[in-house]
C-alpha positions as semicolon CSV with decimal commas, in nm:
position;residue;x (nm);y (nm);z (nm)
1;X;-5,322;15,077;9,369
2;X;-5,234;15,134;9,003
3;X;-4,941;15,362;9,085
4;X;-4,793;15,160;9,370
5;X;-4,486;15,060;9,169
6;X;-4,431;15,367;8,957
7;X;-4,057;15,418;8,893
8;X;-3,983;15,067;9,029
9;X;-3,810;14,795;8,830
10;X;-3,898;14,432;8,899
11;X;-3,744;14,108;8,778
12;X;-3,966;13,799;8,779
13;X;-3,834;13,450;8,707
14;X;-4,063;13,183;8,564
15;X;-4,269;13,469;8,425
16;X;-4,413;13,312;8,111
17;X;-4,712;13,137;8,271
18;X;-4,902;13,060;8,590
19;X;-4,816;13,246;8,908
20;X;-4,513;13,417;8,757
21;X;-4,710;13,558;8,464
22;X;-4,983;13,687;8,693
23;X;-4,727;13,850;8,925
24;X;-4,551;14,016;8,632
25;X;-4,879;14,140;8,480
26;X;-4,996;14,277;8,815
27;X;-4,670;14,464;8,874
28;X;-4,690;14,608;8,521
29;X;-5,046;14,715;8,578
30;X;-4,938;14,905;8,887
31;X;-4,668;15,102;8,715
32;X;-4,354;14,890;8,737
33;X;-4,106;14,817;8,463
34;X;-4,064;14,440;8,451
35;X;-3,797;14,200;8,331
36;X;-3,950;13,865;8,236
37;X;-3,722;13,564;8,282
38;X;-3,818;13,221;8,152
39;X;-3,672;12,924;7,965
40;X;-3,972;12,900;7,731
41;X;-3,912;13,144;7,448
42;X;-4,245;13,086;7,272
43;X;-4,447;13,153;7,588
44;X;-4,244;13,464;7,661
45;X;-4,324;13,586;7,311
46;X;-4,695;13,542;7,382
47;X;-4,686;13,751;7,700
48;X;-4,972;14,000;7,677
49;X;-4,752;14,302;7,742
50;X;-4,460;14,180;7,530
51;X;-4,451;14,493;7,314
52;X;-4,472;14,731;7,609
53;X;-4,166;14,955;7,642
54;X;-4,172;14,882;8,014
55;X;-4,101;14,512;7,952
56;X;-3,784;14,322;7,872
57;X;-3,794;13,950;7,790
58;X;-3,492;13,732;7,866
59;X;-3,495;13,363;7,779
60;X;-3,255;13,127;7,950
61;X;-3,172;12,884;8,227
62;X;-3,192;13,019;8,584
63;X;-2,928;12,765;8,690
64;X;-2,673;12,910;8,444
65;X;-2,465;13,168;8,632
66;X;-2,347;13,336;8,312
67;X;-2,707;13,380;8,193
68;X;-2,812;13,516;8,532
69;X;-2,531;13,771;8,541
70;X;-2,583;13,879;8,181
71;X;-2,956;13,918;8,249
72;X;-2,889;14,151;8,541
73;X;-2,650;14,357;8,326
74;X;-2,909;14,382;8,049
75;X;-3,185;14,491;8,287
76;X;-2,958;14,752;8,447
77;X;-2,854;14,879;8,104
78;X;-3,218;14,919;7,996
79;X;-3,383;15,040;8,317
80;X;-3,093;15,168;8,530
81;X;-3,174;14,984;8,853
82;X;-3,353;14,682;9,000
83;X;-3,582;14,731;9,299
84;X;-3,770;14,402;9,317
85;X;-3,673;14,040;9,257
86;X;-3,941;13,770;9,253
87;X;-3,784;13,423;9,250
88;X;-4,071;13,220;9,108
89;X;-3,908;12,974;8,865
90;X;-3,966;12,616;8,977
91;X;-4,017;12,262;8,853
92;X;-4,138;11,930;8,994
93;X;-4,012;11,577;8,935
94;X;-4,239;11,387;9,171
95;X;-4,195;11,032;9,288
96;X;-4,151;10,818;9,596
97;X;-3,803;10,793;9,744
98;X;-3,726;10,467;9,566
99;X;-3,828;10,611;9,228
100;X;-3,665;10,954;9,230
101;X;-3,353;10,944;9,017
102;X;-3,040;11,138;9,094
103;X;-3,117;11,360;8,794
104;X;-3,471;11,422;8,927
105;X;-3,314;11,534;9,254
106;X;-3,046;11,753;9,096
107;X;-3,281;11,919;8,846
108;X;-3,534;12,023;9,111
109;X;-3,274;12,145;9,361
110;X;-3,090;12,335;9,087
111;X;-3,391;12,520;8,943
112;X;-3,586;12,580;9,263
113;X;-3,303;12,658;9,504
114;X;-2,983;12,729;9,315
115;X;-3,166;12,949;9,063
116;X;-3,310;13,164;9,342
117;X;-2,967;13,186;9,506
118;X;-2,798;13,294;9,182
119;X;-3,049;13,570;9,113
120;X;-3,046;13,696;9,472
121;X;-2,666;13,704;9,465
122;X;-2,665;13,883;9,129
123;X;-2,908;14,163;9,228
124;X;-2,756;14,216;9,572
125;X;-2,479;14,460;9,469
126;X;-2,723;14,688;9,285
127;X;-2,975;14,683;9,569
128;X;-2,717;14,733;9,844
129;X;-2,565;15,025;9,658
130;X;-2,906;15,196;9,658
131;X;-2,986;15,088;10,015
132;X;-3,317;14,957;9,887
133;X;-3,456;14,629;9,764
134;X;-3,737;14,375;9,788
135;X;-3,672;14,006;9,732
136;X;-3,976;13,777;9,735
137;X;-3,919;13,403;9,706
138;X;-4,206;13,181;9,600
139;X;-4,198;12,888;9,837
140;X;-4,472;12,621;9,847
141;X;-4,682;12,458;10,114
142;X;-4,479;12,146;10,028
143;X;-4,189;12,286;10,230
144;X;-4,379;12,149;10,530
145;X;-4,349;11,801;10,377
146;X;-4,548;11,621;10,111
147;X;-4,558;11,254;10,014
148;X;-4,393;11,190;9,679
149;X;-4,205;11,519;9,677
150;X;-3,883;11,462;9,870
151;X;-3,685;11,663;9,615
152;X;-3,941;11,943;9,578
153;X;-4,003;11,972;9,953
154;X;-3,629;11,980;10,018
155;X;-3,581;12,257;9,761
156;X;-3,859;12,468;9,909
157;X;-3,748;12,401;10,267
158;X;-3,402;12,514;10,163
159;X;-3,555;12,827;10,014
160;X;-3,721;12,904;10,349
161;X;-3,385;12,879;10,524
162;X;-3,220;13,095;10,259
163;X;-3,497;13,355;10,285
164;X;-3,452;13,392;10,659
165;X;-3,073;13,406;10,636
166;X;-3,065;13,660;10,353
167;X;-3,315;13,873;10,545
168;X;-3,065;13,901;10,831
169;X;-2,770;13,966;10,601
170;X;-2,946;14,222;10,382
171;X;-3,121;14,422;10,653
172;X;-2,821;14,656;10,692
173;X;-2,890;14,776;10,337
174;X;-3,268;14,815;10,386
175;X;-3,335;14,512;10,167
176;X;-3,642;14,312;10,268
177;X;-3,637;13,939;10,195
178;X;-3,959;13,742;10,239
179;X;-4,139;13,441;10,098
180;X;-4,489;13,360;9,979
181;X;-4,600;13,001;10,028
182;X;-4,891;12,911;9,798
183;X;-5,116;12,617;9,867
184;X;-5,330;12,455;9,597
185;X;-5,356;12,710;9,315
186;X;-5,548;12,688;8,989
187;X;-5,265;12,658;8,737
188;X;-5,177;12,426;8,449
189;X;-4,992;12,205;8,697
190;X;-5,289;12,163;8,931
191;X;-5,532;12,109;8,643
192;X;-5,343;11,792;8,561
193;X;-5,432;11,646;8,903
194;X;-5,715;11,387;8,884
195;X;-6,051;11,531;8,989
196;X;-6,102;11,292;9,284
197;X;-5,766;11,384;9,432
198;X;-5,825;11,752;9,365
199;X;-6,161;11,735;9,545
200;X;-5,994;11,584;9,852
201;X;-5,728;11,853;9,848
202;X;-5,988;12,128;9,825
203;X;-6,194;11,981;10,108
204;X;-5,888;11,966;10,332
205;X;-5,874;12,347;10,332
206;X;-6,085;12,556;10,569
207;X;-6,182;12,794;10,285
208;X;-6,291;12,499;10,067
209;X;-6,157;12,634;9,741
210;X;-5,848;12,647;9,527
211;X;-5,643;12,963;9,525
212;X;-5,603;13,175;9,214
213;X;-5,286;13,316;9,066
214;X;-5,427;13,659;9,155
215;X;-5,439;13,557;9,522
216;X;-5,066;13,487;9,509
217;X;-4,986;13,797;9,305
218;X;-5,157;14,020;9,561
219;X;-4,947;13,870;9,841
220;X;-4,629;13,914;9,637
221;X;-4,715;14,274;9,556
222;X;-4,773;14,351;9,923
223;X;-4,431;14,214;10,019
224;X;-4,272;14,391;9,720
225;X;-4,424;14,724;9,818
226;X;-4,320;14,987;10,070
227;X;-4,627;14,894;10,276
228;X;-4,426;14,597;10,408
229;X;-4,109;14,792;10,490
230;X;-4,097;14,657;10,849
231;X;-4,147;14,295;10,745
232;X;-3,850;14,076;10,661
233;X;-3,754;13,711;10,695
234;X;-4,117;13,599;10,697
235;X;-4,309;13,333;10,505
236;X;-4,664;13,435;10,417
237;X;-4,884;13,128;10,372
238;X;-5,150;13,183;10,105
239;X;-5,316;12,843;10,122
240;X;-5,680;12,877;10,226
241;X;-5,588;12,795;10,586
242;X;-5,433;12,456;10,512
243;X;-5,114;12,533;10,708
244;X;-5,322;12,586;11,024
245;X;-5,356;12,209;11,064
246;X;-5,584;11,920;10,978
247;X;-5,961;11,963;10,965
248;X;-6,170;11,733;11,184
249;X;-6,337;11,451;10,989
């Protein structure tokens, strides 16, 4: 497995922590050159492989088209091509409908959906020119609907629709576009959830455990590899079986 991505160049957004960091580290460990994109400069600086010649760190806002385009140019200048895009950057601004502000709505839609669109649009010319590319969008089980997350669920549902549409558009250039939909994963975000609520969430899953960032990274790496060359437009649920339905009480 360690050489699966030799000679491949990957770009991962939201790469400074959590799922994004694990995905980036896993790709690096399997031979890829990786561009790390994040808005948190200090966390990017702490990335374990920050001094590796196969890494480039780019700090900025994924909703800023100029930053996105300049990032792509910088990656192409350093590595020559981009084979894999992992759209992982995302935020939450939870609240019930009556409490979500217009800014809460705009911020979540912009980062989670517009950011993924801008990066997909920016890498498309390079990938189509090579007749090769893998785009993996990190969705969320919340795209199926989740109380208190109208903005987040809408952004992830939109990302599902975009994934399926881009898969149809990009197929002529042998570009695969898929999504990974994590369920409850052990990250900083989930650790902030009160223990009683977390216990209920865990028990609602057939596998009766939280996922790990490695669980998600493995799914991403499969869809980013040539082993999935006949898969496109699909959403892979990595959620301990939660998306199958409700468990009997």
